[in-house]
C-alpha positions in Angstrom: 71.4 166.1 -8.7 70.3 163.0 -10.6 66.6 162.5 -10.8 66.6 159.1 -9.1 68.5 160.5 -6.1 65.9 163.3 -5.8 63.1 160.6 -5.9 64.9 158.6 -3.3 65.4 161.5 -1.0 61.7 162.5 -1.4 60.7 158.9 -0.6 62.9 158.8 2.5 61.5 162.2 3.6 57.9 161.1 3.2 58.4 157.8 5.0 61.0 159.0 7.5 58.7 158.5 10.5 57.7 155.0 9.5 61.4 154.0 8.9 62.4 155.4 12.3 59.5 153.6 13.9 60.5 150.4 12.3 64.1 150.9 13.4 62.9 151.5 16.9 60.8 148.3 16.9 63.8 146.4 15.6 66.0 147.9 18.3 63.5 147.2 21.1 63.1 143.6 19.8 66.8 143.0 19.7 67.2 144.4 23.2 64.3 142.2 24.4 65.8 139.1 22.9 69.3 139.9 24.2 68.6 141.3 27.7 65.3 139.7 28.6 65.6 136.1 27.3 69.1 135.5 28.8 68.3 136.7 32.3 65.0 134.8 32.3 66.9 131.7 31.2 69.4 132.1 34.1 66.5 132.7 36.5 64.6 129.6 35.4 67.9 127.5 35.5 68.3 128.5 39.2 64.8 127.5 40.0 63.6 123.9 40.5 62.1 123.8 37.0 63.2 120.8 34.9 66.1 121.8 32.4 64.1 120.3 29.5 61.1 122.5 30.3 63.4 125.6 30.6 65.0 124.9 27.2 61.6 124.4 25.6 60.0 127.5 27.1 63.0 129.8 26.4 63.3 128.8 22.8 59.5 129.1 22.3 59.5 132.6 23.8 62.4 133.6 21.6 60.6 132.5 18.5 57.4 134.3 19.5 59.3 137.5 20.2 61.1 137.4 16.8 57.8 136.8 15.0 56.1 139.6 16.9 58.9 142.0 16.1 58.8 141.1 12.4 55.0 141.7 12.3 55.4 145.0 14.1 58.1 146.2 11.6 55.9 145.2 8.7 52.9 147.0 10.1 54.9 150.1 10.9 56.2 150.2 7.3 52.6 150.2 6.1 52.2 146.5 5.2 48.7 145.3 6.0 49.7 142.3 8.2 46.1 141.1 8.5 45.8 140.9 4.8 49.2 139.2 4.6 48.2 136.6 7.1 44.9 136.1 5.3 46.8 135.6 2.1 49.1 133.1 3.7 46.2 131.3 5.1 44.7 130.9 1.7 47.9 130.1 -0.1 47.0 126.6 -0.8 47.2 123.0 0.3 51.0 122.9 0.2 51.3 125.6 2.8 48.6 123.9 5.0 50.5 120.6 4.8 53.7 122.4 5.7 52.1 124.1 8.7 50.7 120.7 9.8 54.2 119.4 10.0 55.3 122.3 12.1 52.2 122.0 14.4 52.8 118.2 14.7 56.4 118.8 15.8 55.3 121.4 18.3 52.6 119.1 19.7 55.2 116.3 19.9 57.5 118.7 21.8 54.7 119.2 24.4 54.3 115.4 24.7 58.0 115.0 25.3 57.8 117.5 28.1 54.6 116.2 29.6 55.7 112.5 29.8 59.4 113.3 30.3 60.4 110.9 27.6 63.8 112.7 27.3 65.4 115.5 29.2 68.3 117.8 28.7 71.5 115.9 29.7 70.1 112.4 28.9 72.1 110.0 26.9 69.8 108.7 24.2 69.7 106.6 21.0 67.4 107.5 18.2 68.0 105.3 15.2 71.7 105.3 14.5 72.2 108.5 16.5 73.6 108.2 20.0 74.5 111.2 22.2 73.5 113.7 24.9 70.4 115.9 24.6 71.6 119.5 24.8 68.5 121.5 23.8 64.8 120.9 23.5 63.4 123.4 20.9 59.7 123.9 19.9 60.1 121.8 16.8 63.2 119.6 17.3 65.7 118.3 19.8 69.4 118.9 19.6 71.7 115.9 20.3 75.5 116.1 20.6 77.0 112.7 19.7 79.8 111.0 21.6 82.2 112.1 18.8 81.1 115.7 19.2 78.7 116.1 16.2 75.6 118.2 16.5 72.4 116.4 15.3 68.9 117.9 15.1 66.0 115.5 15.3 62.3 116.5 14.7 60.2 116.0 17.8 57.8 113.7 15.9 60.7 111.3 15.3 61.0 110.8 19.1 57.3 110.4 19.7 56.5 108.1 16.7 59.5 105.8 17.0 61.5 103.9 19.6 63.9 106.0 21.7 66.5 104.3 24.0 67.2 106.4 27.0 70.3 105.3 28.9 69.9 108.0 31.7 66.5 107.2 33.1 67.2 104.3 35.4 69.9 104.6 38.1 71.9 101.5 37.3 73.2 100.0 34.0 74.6 96.6 33.1 78.0 96.4 31.4 79.4 93.3 29.8 82.5 92.0 28.0 83.2 88.8 26.0 86.7 87.4 26.6 88.2 84.6 24.4 89.8 81.6 26.2 91.9 78.8 25.0 91.0 75.1 25.6 94.1 75.0 27.9 92.8 77.7 30.2 91.5 76.7 33.7 88.0 78.2 33.4 87.3 78.0 37.2 90.5 79.9 38.0 89.9 82.5 35.4 86.3 83.1 36.7 87.6 83.3 40.3 90.3 85.8 39.4 88.0 88.0 37.3 85.4 88.0 40.1 88.0 89.2 42.6 89.1 91.9 40.1 85.5 93.1 39.6 84.7 93.3 43.3 87.9 95.3 43.8 86.5 98.1 41.6 84.3 100.5 43.7 82.2 101.3 40.7 81.0 97.7 40.3 77.8 97.1 42.4 77.7 94.1 44.7 73.9 93.8 44.1 73.1 92.5 41.5 76.3 90.5 41.8 78.6 90.1 38.7 77.9 87.1 36.5 80.5 85.1 34.6 79.6 82.2 32.4 80.7 80.4 29.2 78.8 81.7 26.3 80.5 79.6 23.6 82.3 76.2 23.8 84.2 74.9 20.8 87.0 72.4 20.3 89.5 75.2 19.6 88.2 78.1 21.7 86.0 79.2 24.6 84.1 82.5 25.0 83.6 83.8 28.5 80.8 86.3 29.1 81.3 88.8 31.9 78.4 90.9 33.2 78.3 93.4 36.0 76.2 96.3 37.2 77.3 99.9 37.8 75.7 103.3 38.2 74.3 104.9 35.0 76.7 107.9 35.3 79.7 105.6 35.4 78.7 102.9 32.9 80.5 104.4 29.8 83.8 104.7 31.7 83.5 101.3 33.2 82.7 99.7 29.9 85.7 101.2 28.2 88.3 101.0 31.0 87.8 97.5 32.4 88.2 95.6 29.2 92.0 95.8 29.2 92.1 95.2 32.9 90.0 92.0 32.6 92.1 90.8 29.6 95.3 91.3 31.6 93.8 89.3 34.5 93.1 86.4 32.2 96.7 86.6 30.9 98.1 86.7 34.4 96.2 83.5 35.3 97.3 81.9 32.1 101.0 82.5 32.7 102.8 79.8 34.7 103.8 81.0 38.2 
């Protein structure tokens, strides 16, 4: 038998106990992550706890378990984890600054939960990103955009800059701009559009719809149409009623 194979077998024989122990720790950690985190997640979801808090707690617990398992494996294999941690703590200014960024994002995540700035399921705008919050993790928030792209945003971005949350208030204003010609009877158009808006059950009667001329020129007019609807319906109303309102204007324009 080659010498290196003999040395390898001797090494495995000498450290078989440690290797088995490390494998057992890995197995227990994997089972804990798989069969403890998931049931706990379902249990918390069935409770009255806010979904954002559930997401944050579950992902934090998963991260803590993974770190604990890795430290346990290293210690079982004979690595002095206390010395390793001390070495990492003294690694230098770059590591400290990096850890500061992680801690800042973790603290920002706690602020997001405490003040309920955003929640899972909210439609938000952060910079040029617009979409629904799907997860709140210890260091970042996951947003799925309206065109189904997954975007991760650090928690500090949400606490240090403006965030537009479209889901907090119960009602939302929708508006459209409709071009008119100088030959159009503005009063008839406004009357017909008002009737059409009131016929849609998604349009609120209070506040009442508002229709007014936004721009008046020799060759064209621009009519502004504003109405209020529930927050959950505002995207559908905004997208669906434009064609309907335009067809209403054309119906009034056509001679009877």
